[in-house]
C-alpha positions, 0 to 999 in steps of 0.5 A: 326748230327756228326758221330765219328769213333775212331781207333788206339787202341790195345795191348801195353806194359807198357812204350810204345806209341800209337796214337788214331785217331777220324775221324768226319763227318756230320758237320763243324768240325773246329767250335767245341771242341773235347775231349777224355774220357775213361772207365776202367772195373768197373769204371765210364767214366772219362775225359782224354783230350780236345782241343778247336775249334781252337786248341789253348787251351788244357786241360788234366786230371792230371793222363795223363798230360805230357804223353798224347797229344791231337791235331787236324787237321781241314783239315782232320776233325780228332782229335788225342790222342798221348799216351806215357809212357803208364801204365797198369792203362791206360787200358780202352775203349777210347771214342772220343767226339764232343763238343755240343757248337760252339767255345767252349774251350774244357771242362772236363764235359761230358754233354758239348759233344753232340756226342760220338764215339763207343770207341776203346780198349787200353790194356797196359800190364806190 
């Protein structure tokens, strides 16, 4: 069973940058897509970004496209989310998710992910 541990959250000013990391263990990391989701207070969890098992394909929510970049290092079993030009609306708990299916391209459907991290808080101040 895969385990996911996020890190890198914290407090940042609007316009600033932050990088989240998610370390995976428990199965062959490189065979599965990875994703990032977020949940703001009083809102449902929403898709942020996903990356295919090979790293060759990425998907982004429209609200973060051009500002956030997802990447992976299969040798370190780690996926990253580089967040630039942060806005107060980006404030949320960010969750890392591991794909449920082998060799997936990485989708925005939460049901396509079979394991979730505990989440890391990102707070953007104006």
